[in-house]
Every structure is written in C-alpha cells, then in structure tokens.
VEXDREN-2710 file (C-alpha; in Angstrom, 1 decimal):
% VEXDREN-2710
k/r/px/py/pz
1/MET/0.0/0.0/0.0
2/ALA/1.4/3.4/-0.9
3/GLY/2.2/5.9/1.9
4/LEU/1.1/9.5/1.7
5/SER/3.9/12.1/1.8
6/LEU/4.6/15.7/0.6
7/GLN/6.5/16.8/-2.4
8/CYS/8.0/20.2/-3.1
9/GLY/6.7/21.4/-6.5
10/ASP/9.7/23.7/-7.0
11/CYS/12.7/21.3/-6.4
12/LYS/10.8/17.9/-6.5
13/VAL/12.1/16.8/-3.1
14/GLN/9.9/14.5/-1.1
15/PHE/9.3/14.8/2.6
16/ARG/8.0/12.0/4.9
17/THR/7.0/14.4/7.7
18/VAL/5.3/17.8/8.0
19/GLU/8.1/19.1/10.1
20/GLU/10.6/18.4/7.3
21/ALA/8.4/20.2/4.7
22/GLN/7.9/23.1/7.0
23/GLU/11.6/23.6/7.6
24/HIS/12.2/23.3/3.9
25/ALA/9.7/26.1/3.2
26/GLU/11.2/28.4/5.8
27/LEU/14.7/27.9/4.5
28/THR/14.1/28.1/0.7
29/GLY/10.9/30.1/0.5
30/HIS/9.2/27.4/-1.5
31/ALA/5.5/27.2/-0.9
32/ASN/4.3/24.9/-3.7
33/PHE/3.8/21.5/-1.9
34/GLU/1.8/18.7/-3.3
35/GLU/0.6/15.3/-2.0
36/SER/2.6/12.3/-3.2
37/THR/1.4/8.7/-3.1
38/GLU/4.5/7.3/-4.7
39/PRO/5.1/3.7/-3.5
40/GLU/7.8/3.1/-0.8
41/SER/9.7/0.9/-3.3
42/ASP/10.0/3.8/-5.7
43/LEU/11.4/6.0/-3.0
44/HIS/13.8/3.3/-2.0
45/THR/14.9/2.9/-5.6
46/LYS/15.7/6.6/-5.8
47/ARG/17.7/6.5/-2.7
48/THR/19.8/3.3/-3.3
49/GLY/19.3/2.3/-6.9
50/HIS/17.9/-1.1/-5.9
51/ALA/15.1/-2.4/-8.1
52/GLU/14.4/-6.0/-7.0
53/PHE/12.2/-6.7/-3.9
54/SER/11.0/-9.9/-2.3
55/ASP/8.2/-10.4/0.2
56/LYS/9.5/-11.8/3.5
57/THR/6.7/-10.7/5.7
58/ALA/5.7/-14.2/6.7
59/GLU/9.3/-15.1/7.6
60/THR/9.9/-12.1/9.8
61/ALA/6.5/-12.0/11.5
62/LYS/6.5/-12.9/15.2
63/PRO/3.7/-14.4/17.3
64/VAL/2.0/-12.0/19.6
65/VAL/2.6/-12.8/23.2
66/LEU/-0.5/-12.0/25.3
67/GLU/0.9/-13.1/28.6
68/VAL/2.5/-10.5/30.9
69/LYS/6.0/-11.4/31.9
70/SER/7.0/-10.8/35.5
71/ASP/10.2/-9.1/36.4
72/SER/11.3/-12.0/38.5
73/GLY/10.8/-14.6/35.8
74/ALA/14.2/-14.3/34.4
75/GLY/15.5/-17.7/35.4
76/PRO/16.4/-21.0/33.9
77/SER/12.9/-21.3/32.7
78/GLY/13.1/-18.0/31.0
79/SER/15.8/-19.2/28.7
80/SER/13.7/-21.9/27.1
81/SER/13.3/-19.8/24.0
82/GLY/17.0/-19.8/23.1
83/ASP/16.4/-19.3/19.4
84/GLY/18.2/-15.9/19.6
85/SER/15.1/-13.9/18.8
86/SER/15.7/-11.7/21.8
87/GLN/19.1/-10.6/20.5
88/PRO/19.3/-7.0/19.1
89/PRO/19.5/-7.0/15.2
90/GLU/22.8/-6.2/13.6
91/MET/23.1/-2.5/12.5
92/VAL/24.8/-1.6/9.2
93/VAL/25.3/1.5/7.1
94/PRO/22.4/2.0/4.7
95/GLU/23.2/1.6/1.0
96/VAL/22.9/4.9/-1.0
97/ASN/23.6/6.0/-4.6
98/LYS/27.4/5.7/-4.9
99/GLU/27.6/8.3/-7.7
100/LEU/25.7/11.0/-5.7
101/LEU/27.7/10.1/-2.6
102/ALA/31.0/10.6/-4.4
103/GLU/29.8/13.9/-5.9
104/LEU/28.8/15.2/-2.5
105/GLU/32.1/14.2/-1.0
106/GLY/33.9/16.0/-3.9
107/MET/31.9/19.1/-2.9
108/GLY/33.5/19.0/0.6
109/PHE/30.8/17.2/2.6
110/THR/31.8/14.4/5.0
111/THR/30.9/10.8/4.2
112/ALA/28.6/10.6/7.2
113/ARG/26.8/13.9/6.3
114/ALA/26.5/12.9/2.6
115/THR/25.2/9.4/3.4
116/ARG/22.7/10.8/5.9
117/SER/21.3/13.3/3.4
118/LEU/20.9/10.7/0.7
119/HIS/19.3/8.2/3.0
120/PHE/16.8/10.4/4.8
121/SER/15.9/12.8/2.0
122/GLY/15.3/10.1/-0.7
123/ALA/16.6/12.6/-3.2
124/ASP/17.7/11.4/-6.6
125/ASN/19.7/14.5/-7.4
126/ILE/22.4/16.7/-5.9
127/GLU/20.1/19.7/-5.4
128/GLY/17.7/17.7/-3.2
129/ALA/20.5/16.2/-1.1
130/VAL/22.2/19.6/-0.6
131/ASN/18.9/21.2/0.4
132/TRP/18.4/18.5/3.0
133/ILE/21.9/19.2/4.4
134/VAL/21.1/22.9/4.6
135/GLU/17.8/22.3/6.3
136/HIS/19.3/20.0/8.9
137/GLU/22.6/21.9/9.5
138/GLY/21.7/22.5/13.1
139/ASP/21.0/18.8/13.9
140/GLU/23.2/17.4/16.7
141/ASN/23.7/14.1/14.8
142/ILE/24.3/15.6/11.4
143/ASP/27.8/14.2/11.3
144/GLU/26.9/10.7/12.6
145/MET/26.8/7.8/10.2
146/PRO/23.2/6.5/9.9
147/MET/22.7/2.9/10.9
148/VAL/19.8/0.6/9.9
149/PRO/19.1/-3.1/10.8
150/ALA/20.9/-5.6/8.6
151/GLY/18.8/-6.8/5.7
152/THR/16.8/-3.5/5.5
153/SER/17.6/-0.3/3.6
154/GLY/14.5/1.8/4.2
155/GLY/14.8/5.4/5.5
156/ALA/13.9/6.7/8.9
157/VAL/10.5/5.8/10.2
158/ALA/8.1/8.7/9.8
159/SER/4.5/9.2/10.5
160/LEU/2.3/9.4/7.4
161/LEU/-0.4/11.9/6.9
162/THR/-4.0/11.4/5.9
163/PRO/-5.0/13.1/2.7
164/GLU/-7.0/15.7/4.6
165/GLU/-4.1/16.5/7.0
166/ALA/-1.7/16.7/4.0
167/LYS/-3.9/19.2/2.2
168/ALA/-4.3/21.3/5.3
169/LYS/-0.6/21.3/6.1
170/ALA/0.3/22.1/2.5
171/GLN/-2.2/25.0/2.5
172/GLU/-0.8/26.2/5.8
173/LEU/2.8/26.3/4.4
174/ARG/1.6/28.2/1.3
175/GLU/-0.2/30.8/3.4
176/ARG/2.8/31.2/5.7
177/ALA/5.2/31.7/2.9
178/LYS/2.7/34.1/1.2
179/LYS/2.3/36.1/4.4
180/LYS/6.0/36.3/5.0
181/LYS/6.5/37.6/1.4
182/GLU/3.7/40.2/1.8
183/GLU/5.2/41.4/5.1
184/GLU/8.6/41.8/3.5
185/GLU/7.0/43.7/0.6
186/ARG/5.2/46.0/3.0
187/ARG/8.4/46.6/4.9
188/MET/10.3/47.5/1.7
189/GLU/7.4/49.8/0.7
190/ARG/7.6/51.6/4.0
191/GLU/11.3/52.1/3.6
192/ARG/10.9/53.4/0.1
193/GLU/8.2/55.8/1.3
194/LYS/10.4/57.1/4.1
195/GLU/13.2/57.7/1.6
196/ARG/10.8/59.6/-0.7
197/ILE/9.6/61.8/2.1
198/ARG/13.2/62.5/3.2
199/ILE/14.3/63.5/-0.3
200/GLY/11.1/65.6/-0.8
201/ARG/11.8/67.5/2.5
202/GLU/15.4/68.2/1.5
203/LEU/14.4/69.5/-2.0
204/GLN/11.7/71.7/-0.4
205/GLU/14.2/73.1/2.1
206/ALA/16.8/73.8/-0.6
207/ARG/14.1/75.5/-2.7
208/ARG/13.0/77.6/0.2
209/ILE/16.6/78.7/0.9
210/GLU/17.1/79.6/-2.8
211/GLU/13.9/81.6/-2.8
212/ASP/14.9/83.5/0.3
213/ASN/18.3/84.3/-1.2
214/GLU/16.7/85.5/-4.4
215/ARG/14.1/87.6/-2.5
216/LYS/16.9/89.3/-0.4
217/ARG/18.9/90.0/-3.6
218/ILE/15.9/91.6/-5.3
219/MET/15.2/93.7/-2.2
220/LEU/18.8/94.9/-2.0
221/GLN/18.8/95.7/-5.7
222/ARG/15.5/97.7/-5.4
223/LYS/16.9/99.6/-2.4
224/ALA/20.0/100.5/-4.3
225/GLU/18.0/101.7/-7.3
226/LYS/15.7/103.9/-5.1
227/GLU/18.7/105.4/-3.3
228/GLU/20.4/106.2/-6.6
229/GLU/17.2/107.7/-8.0
230/LYS/16.7/109.8/-4.8
231/ARG/20.2/111.1/-5.0
232/ALA/19.8/112.0/-8.7
233/ARG/16.5/113.9/-8.0
234/GLU/18.1/115.7/-5.0
235/LYS/21.0/116.9/-7.2
236/ILE/18.6/118.1/-9.9
237/ARG/16.6/119.9/-7.3
238/GLN/19.7/121.6/-5.9
239/LYS/20.8/122.5/-9.4
240/LEU/17.4/124.1/-10.1
241/GLU/17.6/126.0/-6.8
242/GLU/21.0/127.3/-7.6
243/ASP/19.9/128.4/-11.1
244/LYS/16.9/130.1/-9.6
245/ALA/19.0/131.9/-7.0
246/GLU/21.4/133.0/-9.7
247/ARG/18.6/134.5/-11.8
248/ARG/17.2/136.4/-8.8
249/ARG/20.7/137.8/-8.1
250/LYS/21.1/139.0/-11.7
251/LEU/17.6/140.6/-11.5
252/GLY/18.6/142.3/-8.3
253/LEU/16.0/140.5/-6.2
254/PRO/16.7/139.4/-2.6
255/PRO/17.3/135.6/-2.1
256/GLU/14.5/133.5/-0.8
257/GLU/15.2/133.0/2.9
258/PRO/12.9/130.0/3.6
259/GLN/14.1/128.0/0.6
260/ALA/17.7/128.8/1.4
261/ALA/17.2/127.7/5.0
262/SER/15.5/124.5/3.9
263/ALA/18.3/123.5/1.6
264/PRO/20.9/122.3/4.2
265/PRO/18.9/119.5/5.8
266/PRO/19.4/116.9/3.0
267/PRO/23.2/116.6/3.3
268/PRO/23.1/115.2/6.9
269/LYS/20.6/112.4/5.8
270/GLU/22.9/111.5/2.9
271/GLU/25.9/111.4/5.2
272/LYS/24.0/109.2/7.6
273/LYS/23.0/106.7/4.9
274/SER/26.5/106.6/3.4
275/PHE/28.0/105.8/6.8
276/LEU/27.1/102.1/6.6
277/PRO/29.9/99.9/8.1
278/MET/29.3/97.0/5.7
279/LYS/32.2/96.1/3.3
280/PRO/30.0/95.1/0.3
281/ALA/28.3/98.6/0.4
282/THR/31.7/100.3/0.1
283/LYS/32.6/98.1/-2.8
284/ALA/29.2/98.9/-4.4
285/ASP/29.8/102.6/-4.0
286/GLN/33.2/102.3/-5.8
287/MET/31.5/100.4/-8.6
288/ARG/28.7/103.0/-8.8
289/THR/31.3/105.8/-8.9
290/CYS/33.1/104.0/-11.7
291/LEU/29.9/103.6/-13.8
292/ARG/29.0/107.2/-13.1
293/THR/32.4/108.4/-14.3
294/ILE/31.8/106.5/-17.6
295/LYS/28.4/108.1/-18.0
296/GLN/29.6/111.6/-17.3
297/THR/32.8/111.3/-19.4
298/HIS/30.7/110.3/-22.4
299/LYS/27.6/112.5/-22.0
300/GLU/27.0/112.9/-25.7
301/GLU/27.3/109.2/-26.5
302/ASP/24.3/107.6/-24.7
303/GLU/24.0/104.7/-27.1
304/LYS/27.7/103.8/-26.8
305/VAL/27.6/104.1/-23.0
306/LYS/24.5/101.8/-22.9
307/LYS/26.4/99.3/-25.1
308/THR/29.3/99.4/-22.7
309/PHE/27.1/98.7/-19.7
310/GLN/25.4/95.8/-21.5
311/THR/28.8/94.3/-22.4
312/LEU/29.9/94.5/-18.8
313/LEU/26.6/92.9/-17.7
314/THR/27.1/90.1/-20.2
315/TYR/30.6/89.4/-18.8
316/LEU/29.3/89.2/-15.2
317/GLY/26.3/87.1/-16.1
318/ASN/28.4/84.5/-18.0
319/ILE/30.8/84.1/-15.0
320/VAL/27.9/83.7/-12.5
321/LYS/26.3/81.0/-14.6
322/ALA/29.5/79.1/-15.3
323/PRO/32.2/80.1/-12.9
324/ASP/34.4/77.1/-13.9
325/GLU/34.6/78.1/-17.6
326/GLU/37.9/79.7/-18.1
327/LYS/36.9/81.3/-21.4
328/TYR/34.4/83.5/-19.4
329/ARG/37.1/84.6/-16.9
330/LYS/39.8/85.5/-19.5
331/ILE/39.5/88.6/-21.7
332/ARG/42.1/89.5/-24.4
333/LEU/42.9/93.2/-24.0
334/THR/43.9/93.6/-27.7
335/ASN/40.5/92.5/-28.9
336/ALA/39.1/95.2/-31.1
337/THR/35.5/94.7/-29.9
338/PHE/36.6/94.8/-26.3
339/GLN/38.6/98.0/-26.8
340/ASP/35.7/99.7/-28.6
341/ARG/33.0/98.8/-26.1
342/VAL/34.9/98.6/-22.7
343/GLY/38.6/99.6/-22.9
344/ASN/38.3/102.9/-24.6
345/MET/35.2/103.8/-22.5
346/GLY/37.0/103.4/-19.2
347/GLY/35.4/100.1/-18.2
348/ILE/38.6/98.2/-17.2
349/PRO/38.7/99.7/-13.6
350/PHE/35.1/98.4/-13.1
351/LEU/36.2/94.9/-14.1
352/GLU/39.2/95.2/-11.7
353/LEU/36.8/96.0/-8.9
354/CYS/35.0/92.7/-9.7
355/GLY/38.2/90.8/-9.2
356/PHE/39.9/90.8/-12.7
357/GLU/43.6/91.1/-12.8
358/LYS/46.0/92.0/-15.6
359/GLU/48.6/89.3/-16.4
360/GLU/52.3/90.2/-16.4
361/SER/52.4/90.0/-20.2
362/GLY/49.6/92.6/-20.3
363/GLU/47.8/90.7/-23.0
364/PHE/44.9/89.3/-20.9
365/LEU/42.6/90.4/-18.2
366/THR/41.9/87.4/-16.0
367/LEU/39.6/86.5/-13.0
368/PRO/41.3/83.6/-11.1
369/ARG/38.9/80.8/-10.1
370/GLU/39.7/81.1/-6.4
371/LYS/38.8/84.8/-6.4
372/VAL/35.4/84.4/-8.0
373/ASP/32.9/85.9/-5.5
374/ILE/29.3/85.2/-6.6
375/ILE/27.9/87.7/-4.2
376/LEU/30.2/90.5/-5.4
377/LEU/29.4/89.7/-9.0
378/ASN/25.7/89.8/-8.3
379/THR/26.2/93.2/-6.6
380/ALA/28.1/94.5/-9.6
381/GLY/25.4/93.2/-12.0
382/SER/22.8/95.0/-9.9
383/GLU/24.7/98.3/-10.2
384/VAL/25.2/97.9/-13.9
385/ASN/21.5/97.1/-14.5
386/SER/20.5/100.1/-12.3
387/ALA/22.7/102.3/-14.5
388/ILE/21.0/101.0/-17.6
389/VAL/17.3/101.3/-16.5
390/ASN/17.6/104.4/-14.3
391/PRO/17.2/107.5/-16.5
392/PHE/18.6/109.8/-13.7
393/PHE/21.8/107.8/-13.3
394/GLY/24.9/110.0/-13.7
395/VAL/23.0/113.1/-14.7
396/LEU/25.0/115.3/-12.3
END
C-alpha cells in the first residue's frame, strides 16, 4: 500500500513528515507543496538504486505474546526460547547511490553527512541532497553515520499523513510563505516611502533657501535703485535752486530765505546713509562711482555708454552662470571689440573692482577661479543694471 507524503513542486524533493516540509519552506521560500502517493519501493529505488524486492513478511512475522512477563521470571525457565530472537539486530550503514555520494564528498561534505542526506531525503539529485543538508545543518547528529538493521535499507520511520491532513498542512505552508512575502514587501514599501519623504523635504528646504536668497537679492537691488534715483533727484533739485538763485541775483531780487534755509537738511541724511559699516556697500559705492564716471565722461554718447554697460553685464552674467569656464574669466585686451566697447570707454577699472587682474604680459585680463565671488558679481550686476534702467543715473 502506498504511503502518503509531501513533495515540493519547485525542487521535486519529497518529505516524509510535515516538520521536514515546514523547515524546507522556511529555508528556501518554496510554498508549492503537493501530495505524493509514490510507493515506498520507488522512494527506496531513488535513494539506493535497488530495483528488486521480495516479500519476507511471513518469515519475519513474530507471534503476539499476550501473557505478561513478570520481572522475576528471568531464570532458567526464561531461557527456554533460546532461538536468539531476543538478541538485538545487527546494525549496518544503509546503501545509497554511490555516484551521488562521491559527488557530495567531492563538494566537501563528510561521508557521514552525505550518506545521511541521501538516506533520509530520498533525493535522486544533488540539489535535493544539498537542500536537506542545509535544512538540517543544526541537527546534533548531522555528522553521525546513519545505521539501519541488517537486511533492510529503508529510510527513517516517519509518521504518514492522511489526505485531509496533508492538504491542510500544504495550504498552511503556502499561506505562511505568502504572508512572509507580503510582510517583506510592506516593509520595503515603508522604507521606500520614508526615503521619498526625506528626499522631498530636502528638496523643499533647498528650494526655500534659494527663494529666500533671491528675495533678499531683489530687495537689495531695489533699495540701491531707489537710493540712486533719490540722490539724482536731489541733485537736480539743488541745481534748479542754484539756477533760480542766480537769476534772482542777476535781477537784483533778494534771495528767498525759507528755501535757502530748507536746503541744508538733505546733506546730513545723505551722510547718515553713506556711513554704513558694511564692506559690500563700500565696494558697491566704488562700482557705482566708476559707472557714473563712464556716463559723465561720455555725456554725448548715450548709445555707446549703454552698449558698454550691456557688455559688462554680459561678462558678469556668464561668470555667475558658469564660474568654472575659463573662457568667461579671461579677456584679451587687444581684442578690437573689447577695446571699442569697454577699454576705450574706461570700463577696465570696473572689471578690476569685480576681481579681474592684468597678467604680467599685459595681454589678458583674468579673473582667477579662487577669487570668484558670486555675491560680489551679483552686486556688480545689480549696479550695472540700475545704471541701464535708471534715467537719472549720472545726470549730475
């Protein structure tokens, strides 16, 4: 009669007990177990290669003794059955597939471990035997040579399952493996979600810092433009007041006392504003003075002055966008276009305020990479842009 066992549908290894199948599922992750009713003779043939069997049930059967033997009955009468049936059977090493045994030994496994795996797993291939060794690595007797009674070659005695129990256990193994896989997927998804949240927060913080810096730059630029416009208007007003006073003097009229008295207050305010202790403001004032000198020196050449300012703004913008590009930080002084737009217009001092230096050969104007100051270049760009868009810049 065929015994019921479990077979792994992934690696085709058969298991005699539920415990073995459960350990195999936990170690390998296999969850496809099927019922197997393969005869014991077939399993034995896979383990040992034996194919001939004979029925010796009648010869080995023993009569059932219904009488209870007393502990004190071990005397001369007790030795009447001296046929040797009470002697323990002779134990021998089970026969296994020699080729698979040699291959396992060649892989480094001991003879006892290889023999035990082939005997108890019933595997007919190396993969099944190795899987059994991996599953039973922690067994205390893993390196002990298995012994079976002489004349027998069957594997270890194992309890068989009913069809209902086998189905239930196989389903339990599948559900356990599926649950474990789902838990691992959920854990990985949580880790990925945490990583996405972290990256999103970092990008948001970087964007916020960039927006704050841009907002501060715009505010400083607008403030500088308003101050420049206010100073230009004040100078125009003072010039008009002076012209008006001169006309009254020529006409012999007395000067206007209230207006003359109200003229002095503006200078203290201007002095108070220009007394800022910040170094960038001092640099900005020098740049503004340089640009104003260009504008006042070439009063009758507004288009040419505007082209000069636009060229300077282009130089600065290229360096801010690509500070590592040497071609943007090196200007040939003998270039005709440069001389026409910047050199002859007095723009070289402005570039020197931005960090440019003349080489010893005098052929190039260079801004060293280590002296590139993005904040200073942005300030210079703001001053040049204000000089372009402000109609009152450099009027007086």
